[in-house]
BADO-738520 format. One record per residue (C-alpha): residue number from 0; residue in one letter; x, y, z. Coordinates in steps of 0.02 Angstrom, whole numbers, plus 50000, padded with zeros to 5 digits. Layout:
! BADO-738520
+-----+-----+-------+-------+-------+
|   n | res |     x |     y |     z |
+-----+-----+-------+-------+-------+
| NUM |   a |     X |     Y |     Z |
...
+-----+-----+-------+-------+-------+
END
This chain:
! BADO-738520
+-----+-----+-------+-------+-------+
|   n | res |     x |     y |     z |
+-----+-----+-------+-------+-------+
|   0 |   m | 55936 | 56750 | 52774 |
|   1 |   t | 55915 | 56564 | 52806 |
|   2 |   r | 56044 | 56457 | 52893 |
|   3 |   a | 56087 | 56370 | 52728 |
|   4 |   r | 56122 | 56538 | 52645 |
|   5 |   w | 56233 | 56593 | 52787 |
|   6 |   q | 56328 | 56431 | 52770 |
|   7 |   g | 56350 | 56463 | 52585 |
|   8 |   v | 56414 | 56639 | 52618 |
|   9 |   g | 56532 | 56570 | 52749 |
|  10 |   m | 56601 | 56441 | 52628 |
|  11 |   i | 56636 | 56574 | 52496 |
|  12 |   l | 56722 | 56690 | 52620 |
|  13 |   l | 56824 | 56547 | 52691 |
|  14 |   a | 56875 | 56490 | 52516 |
|  15 |   a | 56929 | 56667 | 52471 |
|  16 |   i | 57037 | 56677 | 52626 |
|  17 |   l | 57114 | 56504 | 52610 |
|  18 |   l | 57154 | 56526 | 52425 |
|  19 |   r | 57226 | 56701 | 52436 |
|  20 |   v | 57305 | 56715 | 52609 |
|  21 |   w | 57467 | 56637 | 52545 |
|  22 |   d | 57506 | 56791 | 52443 |
|  23 |   v | 57465 | 56925 | 52571 |
|  24 |   g | 57621 | 57030 | 52595 |
|  25 |   n | 57706 | 56967 | 52437 |
|  26 |   p | 57761 | 57126 | 52344 |
|  27 |   v | 57792 | 57039 | 52177 |
|  28 |   i | 57637 | 56937 | 52137 |
|  29 |   h | 57627 | 57015 | 51964 |
|  30 |   v | 57719 | 57155 | 51876 |
|  31 |   d | 57558 | 57245 | 51830 |
|  32 |   e | 57487 | 57272 | 52003 |
|  33 |   q | 57656 | 57331 | 52067 |
|  34 |   y | 57646 | 57470 | 51940 |
|  35 |   y | 57464 | 57510 | 51980 |
|  36 |   l | 57514 | 57535 | 52161 |
|  37 |   l | 57659 | 57646 | 52110 |
|  38 |   v | 57547 | 57753 | 51999 |
|  39 |   g | 57415 | 57765 | 52135 |
|  40 |   d | 57548 | 57821 | 52258 |
|  41 |   r | 57619 | 57950 | 52137 |
|  42 |   l | 57443 | 58013 | 52100 |
|  43 |   l | 57423 | 58055 | 52285 |
|  44 |   h | 57586 | 58153 | 52273 |
|  45 |   g | 57523 | 58260 | 52130 |
|  46 |   a | 57575 | 58160 | 51977 |
|  47 |   i | 57453 | 58164 | 51830 |
|  48 |   p | 57429 | 57994 | 51747 |
|  49 |   y | 57474 | 57992 | 51561 |
|  50 |   v | 57573 | 58154 | 51584 |
|  51 |   d | 57691 | 58130 | 51732 |
|  52 |   i | 57679 | 57940 | 51738 |
|  53 |   w | 57623 | 57841 | 51586 |
|  54 |   d | 57513 | 57690 | 51558 |
|  55 |   r | 57363 | 57637 | 51453 |
|  56 |   k | 57244 | 57585 | 51590 |
|  57 |   p | 57093 | 57696 | 51632 |
|  58 |   i | 57115 | 57814 | 51777 |
|  59 |   g | 56981 | 57726 | 51880 |
|  60 |   l | 57103 | 57584 | 51912 |
|  61 |   f | 57234 | 57705 | 51976 |
|  62 |   l | 57105 | 57794 | 52084 |
|  63 |   i | 57067 | 57628 | 52168 |
|  64 |   y | 57250 | 57604 | 52207 |
|  65 |   a | 57268 | 57785 | 52263 |
|  66 |   a | 57124 | 57758 | 52385 |
|  67 |   i | 57207 | 57599 | 52447 |
|  68 |   r | 57367 | 57697 | 52480 |
|  69 |   l | 57270 | 57801 | 52606 |
|  70 |   l | 57257 | 57645 | 52714 |
|  71 |   p | 57395 | 57606 | 52841 |
|  72 |   g | 57556 | 57523 | 52784 |
|  73 |   d | 57655 | 57525 | 52622 |
|  74 |   g | 57502 | 57479 | 52519 |
|  75 |   i | 57550 | 57300 | 52480 |
|  76 |   v | 57448 | 57208 | 52611 |
|  77 |   a | 57309 | 57338 | 52592 |
|  78 |   y | 57283 | 57313 | 52405 |
|  79 |   q | 57288 | 57124 | 52426 |
|  80 |   l | 57155 | 57127 | 52562 |
|  81 |   v | 57045 | 57244 | 52460 |
|  82 |   a | 57068 | 57128 | 52309 |
|  83 |   m | 57022 | 56980 | 52419 |
|  84 |   a | 56861 | 57068 | 52469 |
|  85 |   a | 56821 | 57110 | 52287 |
|  86 |   a | 56850 | 56929 | 52235 |
|  87 |   a | 56740 | 56863 | 52377 |
|  88 |   l | 56599 | 56984 | 52339 |
|  89 |   t | 56604 | 56938 | 52154 |
|  90 |   a | 56600 | 56754 | 52200 |
|  91 |   l | 56445 | 56787 | 52305 |
|  92 |   l | 56365 | 56869 | 52154 |
|  93 |   v | 56411 | 56715 | 52052 |
|  94 |   v | 56318 | 56610 | 52181 |
|  95 |   r | 56167 | 56724 | 52165 |
|  96 |   g | 56177 | 56719 | 51976 |
|  97 |   g | 56182 | 56530 | 51976 |
|  98 |   r | 56026 | 56524 | 52085 |
|  99 |   m | 55938 | 56645 | 51965 |
| 100 |   l | 55971 | 56520 | 51826 |
| 101 |   g | 55894 | 56380 | 51928 |
| 102 |   a | 56050 | 56300 | 52003 |
| 103 |   t | 56039 | 56209 | 52168 |
| 104 |   a | 56120 | 56287 | 52320 |
| 105 |   r | 56262 | 56161 | 52307 |
| 106 |   g | 56292 | 56195 | 52122 |
| 107 |   a | 56289 | 56383 | 52145 |
| 108 |   t | 56409 | 56378 | 52293 |
| 109 |   v | 56532 | 56267 | 52200 |
| 110 |   a | 56520 | 56387 | 52052 |
| 111 |   g | 56569 | 56529 | 52169 |
| 112 |   i | 56717 | 56429 | 52235 |
| 113 |   a | 56767 | 56384 | 52057 |
| 114 |   y | 56769 | 56569 | 52016 |
| 115 |   l | 56893 | 56599 | 52158 |
| 116 |   i | 57002 | 56453 | 52106 |
| 117 |   l | 57013 | 56512 | 51926 |
| 118 |   l | 57061 | 56686 | 51981 |
| 119 |   e | 57213 | 56604 | 52060 |
| 120 |   l | 57255 | 56501 | 51906 |
| 121 |   l | 57233 | 56640 | 51778 |
| 122 |   g | 57343 | 56773 | 51856 |
| 123 |   g | 57213 | 56851 | 51972 |
| 124 |   r | 57300 | 56803 | 52135 |
| 125 |   g | 57323 | 56985 | 52181 |
| 126 |   g | 57251 | 57148 | 52117 |
| 127 |   q | 57241 | 57130 | 51929 |
| 128 |   a | 57113 | 57247 | 51849 |
| 129 |   p | 56981 | 57111 | 51818 |
| 130 |   v | 56981 | 57063 | 52002 |
| 131 |   f | 56907 | 57235 | 52032 |
| 132 |   y | 56801 | 57265 | 51876 |
| 133 |   n | 56722 | 57092 | 51874 |
| 134 |   l | 56625 | 57150 | 52028 |
| 135 |   p | 56527 | 57293 | 51945 |
| 136 |   v | 56511 | 57196 | 51781 |
| 137 |   t | 56437 | 57046 | 51872 |
| 138 |   a | 56321 | 57160 | 51969 |
| 139 |   a | 56262 | 57236 | 51804 |
| 140 |   a | 56237 | 57063 | 51730 |
| 141 |   l | 56132 | 57004 | 51878 |
| 142 |   l | 56022 | 57158 | 51860 |
| 143 |   t | 56003 | 57110 | 51676 |
| 144 |   l | 55947 | 56936 | 51727 |
| 145 |   r | 55795 | 57018 | 51810 |
| 146 |   l | 55730 | 57080 | 51642 |
| 147 |   p | 55623 | 56932 | 51587 |
| 148 |   n | 55514 | 56947 | 51743 |
| 149 |   l | 55502 | 57136 | 51727 |
| 150 |   a | 55454 | 57122 | 51544 |
| 151 |   e | 55325 | 56989 | 51582 |
| 152 |   r | 55243 | 57111 | 51703 |
| 153 |   r | 55260 | 57248 | 51572 |
| 154 |   d | 55342 | 57357 | 51703 |
| 155 |   g | 55429 | 57482 | 51590 |
| 156 |   r | 55473 | 57600 | 51731 |
| 157 |   a | 55559 | 57461 | 51828 |
| 158 |   i | 55658 | 57413 | 51672 |
| 159 |   v | 55714 | 57594 | 51647 |
| 160 |   a | 55770 | 57608 | 51829 |
| 161 |   n | 55853 | 57438 | 51820 |
| 162 |   g | 55945 | 57493 | 51664 |
| 163 |   l | 56007 | 57653 | 51743 |
| 164 |   l | 56087 | 57559 | 51886 |
| 165 |   a | 56157 | 57420 | 51775 |
| 166 |   c | 56232 | 57546 | 51653 |
| 167 |   l | 56309 | 57643 | 51796 |
| 168 |   f | 56394 | 57484 | 51856 |
| 169 |   a | 56455 | 57451 | 51679 |
| 170 |   g | 56516 | 57630 | 51662 |
| 171 |   l | 56618 | 57615 | 51821 |
| 172 |   a | 56693 | 57452 | 51757 |
| 173 |   i | 56744 | 57537 | 51594 |
| 174 |   q | 56850 | 57658 | 51694 |
| 175 |   i | 56943 | 57510 | 51767 |
| 176 |   k | 56969 | 57420 | 51601 |
| 177 |   y | 56906 | 57481 | 51432 |
| 178 |   t | 56864 | 57308 | 51366 |
| 179 |   a | 56718 | 57308 | 51489 |
| 180 |   a | 56634 | 57422 | 51361 |
| 181 |   v | 56585 | 57267 | 51264 |
| 182 |   e | 56494 | 57196 | 51414 |
| 183 |   g | 56420 | 57368 | 51445 |
| 184 |   a | 56350 | 57366 | 51268 |
| 185 |   f | 56273 | 57196 | 51303 |
| 186 |   v | 56188 | 57266 | 51459 |
| 187 |   g | 56116 | 57412 | 51363 |
| 188 |   i | 56056 | 57310 | 51214 |
| 189 |   a | 55974 | 57180 | 51328 |
| 190 |   h | 55879 | 57317 | 51419 |
| 191 |   l | 55821 | 57392 | 51255 |
| 192 |   w | 55758 | 57223 | 51194 |
| 193 |   f | 55660 | 57186 | 51352 |
| 194 |   l | 55591 | 57363 | 51359 |
| 195 |   h | 55524 | 57329 | 51184 |
| 196 |   r | 55456 | 57160 | 51244 |
| 197 |   a | 55366 | 57254 | 51384 |
| 198 |   r | 55268 | 57343 | 51246 |
| 199 |   a | 55346 | 57513 | 51277 |
| 200 |   r | 55322 | 57644 | 51142 |
| 201 |   w | 55465 | 57700 | 51030 |
| 202 |   g | 55478 | 57871 | 51113 |
| 203 |   p | 55512 | 57802 | 51287 |
| 204 |   i | 55628 | 57670 | 51213 |
| 205 |   v | 55734 | 57803 | 51125 |
| 206 |   g | 55734 | 57910 | 51282 |
| 207 |   a | 55787 | 57762 | 51389 |
| 208 |   a | 55926 | 57718 | 51267 |
| 209 |   i | 55995 | 57895 | 51275 |
| 210 |   g | 55982 | 57898 | 51465 |
| 211 |   w | 56066 | 57729 | 51486 |
| 212 |   g | 56204 | 57777 | 51364 |
| 213 |   l | 56239 | 57939 | 51455 |
| 214 |   v | 56245 | 57852 | 51623 |
| 215 |   g | 56362 | 57718 | 51556 |
| 216 |   l | 56477 | 57847 | 51477 |
| 217 |   a | 56468 | 57971 | 51621 |
| 218 |   p | 56624 | 57910 | 51715 |
| 219 |   t | 56728 | 57915 | 51556 |
| 220 |   l | 56657 | 58082 | 51501 |
| 221 |   c | 56702 | 58155 | 51671 |
| 222 |   v | 56881 | 58098 | 51649 |
| 223 |   v | 56889 | 58166 | 51472 |
| 224 |   g | 56818 | 58331 | 51532 |
| 225 |   w | 56947 | 58344 | 51671 |
| 226 |   y | 57093 | 58316 | 51554 |
| 227 |   a | 57021 | 58436 | 51426 |
| 228 |   a | 56998 | 58571 | 51559 |
| 229 |   h | 57180 | 58550 | 51612 |
| 230 |   g | 57250 | 58554 | 51436 |
| 231 |   d | 57306 | 58372 | 51436 |
| 232 |   l | 57172 | 58295 | 51324 |
| 233 |   a | 57297 | 58247 | 51188 |
| 234 |   a | 57407 | 58153 | 51312 |
| 235 |   f | 57255 | 58066 | 51386 |
| 236 |   w | 57185 | 58018 | 51216 |
| 237 |   f | 57348 | 57949 | 51149 |
| 238 |   a | 57384 | 57844 | 51304 |
| 239 |   n | 57208 | 57776 | 51324 |
| 240 |   f | 57154 | 57747 | 51145 |
| 241 |   a | 57282 | 57781 | 51009 |
| 242 |   s | 57437 | 57695 | 51076 |
| 243 |   i | 57363 | 57520 | 51092 |
| 244 |   g | 57345 | 57507 | 50904 |
| 245 |   l | 57529 | 57546 | 50880 |
| 246 |   r | 57593 | 57397 | 50980 |
| 247 |   a | 57678 | 57258 | 50885 |
| 248 |   g | 57600 | 57086 | 50892 |
| 249 |   y | 57671 | 56931 | 50974 |
| 250 |   p | 57722 | 56777 | 50873 |
| 251 |   a | 57575 | 56668 | 50821 |
| 252 |   g | 57647 | 56514 | 50904 |
| 253 |   q | 57664 | 56605 | 51070 |
| 254 |   l | 57484 | 56667 | 51059 |
| 255 |   a | 57421 | 56492 | 51019 |
| 256 |   m | 57509 | 56418 | 51171 |
| 257 |   r | 57437 | 56552 | 51285 |
| 258 |   l | 57263 | 56520 | 51218 |
| 259 |   l | 57279 | 56332 | 51239 |
| 260 |   g | 57337 | 56356 | 51418 |
| 261 |   i | 57186 | 56464 | 51456 |
| 262 |   l | 57064 | 56341 | 51376 |
| 263 |   a | 57139 | 56196 | 51473 |
| 264 |   q | 57111 | 56284 | 51639 |
| 265 |   i | 56933 | 56341 | 51606 |
| 266 |   l | 56881 | 56179 | 51519 |
| 267 |   p | 56778 | 56110 | 51666 |
| 268 |   l | 56673 | 56268 | 51667 |
| 269 |   i | 56654 | 56262 | 51478 |
| 270 |   v | 56591 | 56083 | 51492 |
| 271 |   g | 56476 | 56134 | 51634 |
| 272 |   a | 56407 | 56281 | 51536 |
| 273 |   a | 56374 | 56167 | 51386 |
| 274 |   l | 56290 | 56032 | 51491 |
| 275 |   a | 56182 | 56159 | 51581 |
| 276 |   w | 56082 | 56187 | 51422 |
| 277 |   r | 56001 | 56016 | 51451 |
| 278 |   w | 55940 | 56064 | 51624 |
| 279 |   r | 55895 | 56245 | 51600 |
| 280 |   v | 55741 | 56293 | 51700 |
| 281 |   a | 55745 | 56479 | 51660 |
| 282 |   p | 55772 | 56484 | 51471 |
| 283 |   a | 55760 | 56674 | 51451 |
| 284 |   r | 55885 | 56705 | 51589 |
| 285 |   h | 55996 | 56568 | 51520 |
| 286 |   r | 56001 | 56656 | 51351 |
| 287 |   i | 56047 | 56820 | 51436 |
| 288 |   a | 56191 | 56735 | 51526 |
| 289 |   l | 56250 | 56659 | 51361 |
| 290 |   a | 56244 | 56832 | 51280 |
| 291 |   w | 56347 | 56901 | 51425 |
| 292 |   l | 56475 | 56762 | 51399 |
| 293 |   a | 56482 | 56803 | 51213 |
| 294 |   a | 56514 | 56987 | 51254 |
| 295 |   a | 56653 | 56937 | 51375 |
| 296 |   v | 56732 | 56828 | 51240 |
| 297 |   v | 56730 | 56974 | 51118 |
| 298 |   g | 56815 | 57084 | 51249 |
| 299 |   f | 56943 | 56948 | 51282 |
| 300 |   g | 56986 | 56934 | 51098 |
| 301 |   a | 56985 | 57120 | 51063 |
| 302 |   i | 57165 | 57150 | 51118 |
| 303 |   g | 57225 | 56983 | 51052 |
| 304 |   t | 57378 | 56954 | 51162 |
| 305 |   f | 57294 | 56815 | 51263 |
| 306 |   f | 57388 | 56839 | 51425 |
| 307 |   a | 57307 | 56728 | 51555 |
| 308 |   h | 57236 | 56871 | 51660 |
| 309 |   y | 57144 | 56938 | 51507 |
| 310 |   a | 57032 | 56785 | 51521 |
| 311 |   l | 56974 | 56830 | 51697 |
| 312 |   p | 56815 | 56917 | 51633 |
| 313 |   l | 56759 | 56750 | 51559 |
| 314 |   v | 56757 | 56662 | 51726 |
| 315 |   a | 56603 | 56741 | 51807 |
| 316 |   p | 56481 | 56708 | 51663 |
| 317 |   l | 56553 | 56534 | 51636 |
| 318 |   a | 56536 | 56493 | 51821 |
| 319 |   i | 56357 | 56556 | 51828 |
| 320 |   l | 56309 | 56454 | 51676 |
| 321 |   a | 56399 | 56300 | 51741 |
| 322 |   a | 56315 | 56314 | 51912 |
| 323 |   v | 56160 | 56224 | 51846 |
| 324 |   a | 56261 | 56073 | 51790 |
| 325 |   l | 56371 | 56076 | 51945 |
| 326 |   g | 56216 | 56052 | 52050 |
| 327 |   r | 56154 | 55905 | 51948 |
| 328 |   s | 56313 | 55812 | 51899 |
| 329 |   t | 56418 | 55745 | 52041 |
| 330 |   w | 56559 | 55691 | 51925 |
| 331 |   l | 56570 | 55866 | 51851 |
| 332 |   l | 56570 | 55945 | 52023 |
| 333 |   v | 56708 | 55830 | 52085 |
| 334 |   a | 56811 | 55850 | 51925 |
| 335 |   t | 56797 | 56040 | 51932 |
| 336 |   l | 56854 | 56051 | 52113 |
| 337 |   v | 56988 | 55916 | 52102 |
| 338 |   l | 57064 | 55983 | 51942 |
| 339 |   g | 57057 | 56164 | 51999 |
| 340 |   l | 57123 | 56135 | 52174 |
| 341 |   g | 57252 | 56012 | 52108 |
| 342 |   l | 57324 | 56139 | 51986 |
| 343 |   w | 57317 | 56274 | 52120 |
| 344 |   g | 57409 | 56163 | 52244 |
| 345 |   i | 57544 | 56116 | 52120 |
| 346 |   e | 57570 | 56298 | 52074 |
| 347 |   l | 57577 | 56347 | 52257 |
| 348 |   v | 57714 | 56219 | 52289 |
| 349 |   v | 57822 | 56246 | 52134 |
| 350 |   r | 57814 | 56434 | 52109 |
| 351 |   p | 57970 | 56523 | 52172 |
| 352 |   d | 57963 | 56633 | 52326 |
| 353 |   d | 58033 | 56796 | 52258 |
| 354 |   a | 57970 | 56909 | 52396 |
| 355 |   a | 58129 | 56904 | 52501 |
| 356 |   g | 58237 | 56943 | 52351 |
| 357 |   a | 58127 | 57088 | 52298 |
| 358 |   r | 58137 | 57162 | 52472 |
| 359 |   a | 58326 | 57138 | 52473 |
| 360 |   v | 58338 | 57235 | 52310 |
| 361 |   a | 58230 | 57373 | 52382 |
| 362 |   h | 58337 | 57379 | 52539 |
| 363 |   v | 58497 | 57404 | 52439 |
| 364 |   v | 58415 | 57537 | 52331 |
| 365 |   a | 58346 | 57627 | 52484 |
| 366 |   a | 58516 | 57628 | 52568 |
| 367 |   n | 58610 | 57691 | 52415 |
| 368 |   h | 58501 | 57805 | 52309 |
| 369 |   r | 58554 | 57958 | 52412 |
| 370 |   g | 58399 | 58057 | 52364 |
| 371 |   a | 58426 | 58036 | 52176 |
| 372 |   c | 58317 | 57930 | 52062 |
| 373 |   p | 58373 | 57749 | 52035 |
| 374 |   y | 58327 | 57667 | 51871 |
| 375 |   v | 58234 | 57501 | 51859 |
| 376 |   f | 58277 | 57455 | 51680 |
| 377 |   i | 58209 | 57278 | 51697 |
| 378 |   g | 58139 | 57225 | 51863 |
| 379 |   d | 58004 | 57259 | 51990 |
| 380 |   t | 57930 | 57433 | 51995 |
| 381 |   i | 57880 | 57400 | 52175 |
| 382 |   t | 58065 | 57439 | 52208 |
| 383 |   y | 58028 | 57625 | 52190 |
| 384 |   r | 57887 | 57612 | 52318 |
| 385 |   l | 57980 | 57504 | 52444 |
| 386 |   a | 58139 | 57609 | 52430 |
| 387 |   d | 58040 | 57771 | 52443 |
| 388 |   a | 58132 | 57831 | 52287 |
| 389 |   c | 58084 | 57946 | 52146 |
| 390 |   v | 58061 | 57883 | 51968 |
| 391 |   p | 58178 | 57944 | 51831 |
| 392 |   s | 58050 | 57944 | 51690 |
| 393 |   a | 57864 | 57956 | 51656 |
| 394 |   y | 57889 | 57786 | 51570 |
| 395 |   a | 57931 | 57696 | 51732 |
| 396 |   f | 57853 | 57529 | 51682 |
| 397 |   p | 58008 | 57438 | 51617 |
| 398 |   n | 57923 | 57351 | 51469 |
| 399 |   l | 57882 | 57518 | 51389 |
| 400 |   l | 58064 | 57560 | 51356 |
| 401 |   a | 58143 | 57386 | 51352 |
| 402 |   y | 58025 | 57280 | 51244 |
| 403 |   s | 58019 | 57282 | 51055 |
| 404 |   t | 57830 | 57255 | 51063 |
| 405 |   e | 57817 | 57434 | 51131 |
| 406 |   q | 57936 | 57509 | 51004 |
| 407 |   g | 57849 | 57656 | 50921 |
| 408 |   a | 57692 | 57633 | 51027 |
| 409 |   t | 57728 | 57753 | 51171 |
| 410 |   g | 57736 | 57913 | 51069 |
| 411 |   i | 57922 | 57935 | 51102 |
| 412 |   d | 58088 | 57863 | 51045 |
| 413 |   e | 58104 | 57730 | 51180 |
| 414 |   a | 58292 | 57704 | 51161 |
| 415 |   a | 58321 | 57892 | 51164 |
| 416 |   e | 58226 | 57900 | 51329 |
| 417 |   v | 58338 | 57762 | 51399 |
| 418 |   r | 58491 | 57860 | 51345 |
| 419 |   r | 58420 | 58018 | 51424 |
| 420 |   i | 58392 | 57928 | 51590 |
| 421 |   l | 58566 | 57854 | 51587 |
| 422 |   a | 58640 | 58026 | 51549 |
| 423 |   t | 58575 | 58085 | 51718 |
| 424 |   r | 58691 | 57954 | 51796 |
| 425 |   p | 58565 | 57869 | 51912 |
| 426 |   p | 58649 | 57806 | 52071 |
| 427 |   l | 58586 | 57629 | 52044 |
| 428 |   i | 58519 | 57526 | 51900 |
| 429 |   v | 58410 | 57373 | 51930 |
| 430 |   t | 58414 | 57250 | 51787 |
| 431 |   s | 58400 | 57064 | 51747 |
| 432 |   d | 58490 | 56923 | 51660 |
| 433 |   r | 58327 | 56861 | 51586 |
| 434 |   r | 58336 | 56806 | 51404 |
| 435 |   l | 58196 | 56860 | 51288 |
| 436 |   s | 58172 | 56875 | 51101 |
| 437 |   i | 58076 | 57039 | 51115 |
| 438 |   w | 58207 | 57155 | 51189 |
| 439 |   n | 58219 | 57329 | 51115 |
| 440 |   r | 58398 | 57306 | 51053 |
| 441 |   a | 58442 | 57491 | 51053 |
| 442 |   s | 58381 | 57512 | 51232 |
| 443 |   v | 58474 | 57357 | 51292 |
| 444 |   t | 58634 | 57413 | 51205 |
| 445 |   a | 58627 | 57583 | 51290 |
| 446 |   e | 58598 | 57501 | 51460 |
| 447 |   q | 58738 | 57374 | 51439 |
| 448 |   r | 58861 | 57507 | 51384 |
| 449 |   a | 58823 | 57612 | 51538 |
| 450 |   l | 58839 | 57461 | 51654 |
| 451 |   a | 59006 | 57412 | 51579 |
| 452 |   t | 59084 | 57585 | 51597 |
| 453 |   d | 59005 | 57669 | 51748 |
| 454 |   y | 58929 | 57538 | 51863 |
| 455 |   r | 58977 | 57386 | 51967 |
| 456 |   p | 58864 | 57244 | 52028 |
| 457 |   v | 58823 | 57245 | 52214 |
| 458 |   l | 58678 | 57122 | 52227 |
| 459 |   r | 58608 | 56972 | 52135 |
| 460 |   v | 58449 | 56883 | 52192 |
| 461 |   p | 58341 | 56746 | 52114 |
| 462 |   r | 58187 | 56805 | 52019 |
| 463 |   s | 58079 | 56667 | 51944 |
| 464 |   g | 58193 | 56574 | 51823 |
| 465 |   w | 58324 | 56711 | 51811 |
| 466 |   h | 58406 | 56840 | 51925 |
| 467 |   s | 58381 | 57021 | 51971 |
| 468 |   w | 58540 | 57124 | 51979 |
| 469 |   v | 58577 | 57289 | 52064 |
| 470 |   f | 58719 | 57394 | 51995 |
| 471 |   l | 58792 | 57541 | 52092 |
| 472 |   r | 58881 | 57687 | 52010 |
| 473 |   r | 59069 | 57661 | 52024 |
| 474 |   d | 59104 | 57828 | 52110 |
| 475 |   l | 58985 | 57789 | 52254 |
| 476 |   a | 59028 | 57693 | 52411 |
| 477 |   f | 58915 | 57544 | 52444 |
| 478 |   r | 58802 | 57559 | 52596 |
| 479 |   r | 58732 | 57400 | 52670 |
+-----+-----+-------+-------+-------+
END
């Protein structure tokens, strides 16, 4: 590796550290990754996802977090460092992808840094699923960018081998997030097209298609087979595939605002990707990258809720496409970095520091649960992990039982499950004074009735723009 390449690698690694170090040790970066860590921890203790603890994410994501829990510590710093490594490696692949499209070293390196900045802005500061699955998807895409040269040489065997590895990467990504299946389909179709362009016969093409499909589906088929062998296929199938279609939608105005916010933040890369068409030096590879971006857009729109972190799969293909323009247009390069770093800096300064409050909640819960299961009705599920406490329900992610958007989508009567938990008289209840229009009214009513009759408040701490509350059962003495 030349000195210039080492310098580029060093800049990417330094950027990853400087952008993400501020959050290392923060237990409440995002509600999702708190829960992933909890599920991974419970998996190591014998819990079966979708049966003993419920969610819709593929089991591969929970296996990543379970492996992280094997590292020293409580898992928080460990998952954040592993996520930092995944983000940095993906950014390095973005740099490589930009170079494959003909970008200068400067343009490709800035594209890699832009990838890291947008992870921060779009909810990928910690260990969201795309932070991990963008790595195998980007690796698969870069293998796909090799196809024009392989087809030009009419090297059918190399295309088949390339496809097997690319589809394996895509298959692994699918078991981290199912929407990666769209990008996996793009990888397979691109390989079929270029195998045809290499003048392969129809027999080998059909055989390759079957082989690539089986390799891409293999991780998911293994999981399906495991659940079928253990008699839990129905629970797995409902959680992973059926339940998502039962969720209620969000108001159109709210979705529009989320989408506008996403577009505003990725606009410099969109402009860069559009301008890059003028300066394309590898047209076939450029078209492949555009097709990858289109697949990522389809995956982004498939769920339709438009949370910011759902846009994270768009960032790698956009950055690779924009790399060409970033290397040729100084104003675009400056605007991309200034805007991105400016927004990141503002967010870093204004966002509340909720870590101390979350740890205070966990301390009170740890001191007072007395071996029984506390109940986080609305709050941070990391509380269970930090307090070393059991969970009172398979539906431990608060939104599942407390939000109207989940009503009828979990396969149970959510309010009845809340009443069942409350009937066990948990020693503590963690809740919030947050105001939302999407509360499950029956669940909230049951919780408020229990708090009014059987519990007393013992702690209130700031949490974003509201407060987290801890209530202790009235018959229990408070332990500090």
